[in-house]
C-alpha positions in Angstrom: 32.7 -84.2 1.0 34.6 -85.5 -2.0 34.7 -83.5 -5.2 36.4 -85.0 -8.2 38.4 -82.6 -10.2 40.2 -83.4 -13.5 43.6 -85.0 -12.9 43.0 -84.7 -9.1 42.5 -87.6 -6.8 39.4 -87.4 -4.5 41.7 -87.1 -1.4 43.5 -84.1 -2.9 40.2 -82.6 -4.1 38.8 -82.9 -0.7 41.8 -81.1 0.8 41.6 -78.3 -1.9 37.9 -77.5 -1.5 37.1 -75.2 1.4 33.8 -75.6 3.2 32.7 -72.0 2.4 33.3 -72.1 -1.4 29.8 -70.6 -2.0 30.9 -67.4 -0.4 34.0 -67.2 -2.6 32.0 -68.0 -5.8 31.2 -64.3 -6.2 34.9 -63.6 -7.0 36.7 -64.4 -10.2 39.6 -66.8 -10.3 41.9 -63.9 -10.9 40.6 -61.9 -8.0 41.0 -64.9 -5.7 44.6 -65.5 -6.9 45.4 -61.8 -6.4 44.0 -61.9 -2.9 46.2 -64.9 -2.1 49.2 -63.2 -3.6 48.6 -60.2 -1.5 48.2 -62.3 1.6 51.4 -64.3 1.0 53.5 -61.3 -0.1 56.3 -60.5 2.3 55.7 -57.0 3.8 58.7 -54.6 3.9 58.7 -54.7 7.7 59.0 -58.5 7.6 61.6 -58.7 4.9 64.7 -59.2 7.1 62.9 -61.8 9.2 61.5 -63.8 6.2 63.9 -63.2 3.4 65.5 -66.6 3.9 62.3 -68.5 4.8 62.1 -71.0 2.0 58.4 -71.8 2.6 57.4 -68.2 2.7 59.4 -67.3 -0.4 58.1 -70.3 -2.4 54.5 -69.6 -1.4 54.9 -65.9 -2.4 56.3 -66.8 -5.8 53.8 -69.6 -6.5 50.9 -67.3 -5.8 52.3 -64.6 -8.1 52.8 -67.3 -10.8 49.1 -68.2 -10.5 48.2 -64.5 -11.0 50.4 -64.3 -14.2 49.0 -67.6 -15.5 45.4 -66.3 -15.1 46.4 -63.1 -16.8 47.5 -65.2 -19.8 51.2 -64.3 -19.3 52.8 -67.8 -19.3 56.4 -66.6 -19.5 56.1 -64.5 -16.4 54.2 -67.4 -14.7 57.0 -69.8 -15.6 59.7 -67.5 -14.2 57.8 -67.3 -10.9 57.3 -71.1 -10.8 61.0 -71.5 -11.3 61.7 -69.1 -8.5 59.4 -71.1 -6.2 61.1 -74.3 -7.2 64.5 -72.8 -6.5 63.4 -71.8 -3.0 62.1 -75.3 -2.4 65.0 -77.3 -3.8 67.5 -74.8 -2.2 69.1 -73.9 -5.5 68.6 -70.2 -4.7 69.0 -68.1 -1.6 68.3 -64.6 -0.5 70.7 -61.9 -1.7 72.2 -59.6 0.9 70.2 -56.6 1.8 71.3 -53.7 -0.5 71.1 -51.1 2.3 73.5 -53.0 4.6 77.2 -52.2 4.4 76.8 -48.6 3.1 
């Protein structure tokens, strides 16, 4: 199935469209973005294991950016996109855990 989206090649569009999109059509874009952000958020019990995982951190920030963008908060969205970019280009890294060394 090839679905053409504005500014998206048919190959990318095919990759982006899930086979069960009709089941998801009952949800708003914001609800879907919030669900994705919740799914990609690093849980407190996984923090130490994933705090330096660049893919996990970038995905978490990118999903949060989408939520802010859909809530019409472009400044917050941009800050999260910049965080995601920093994780991917390795210009930022995880700070030390604040509870260690006390």
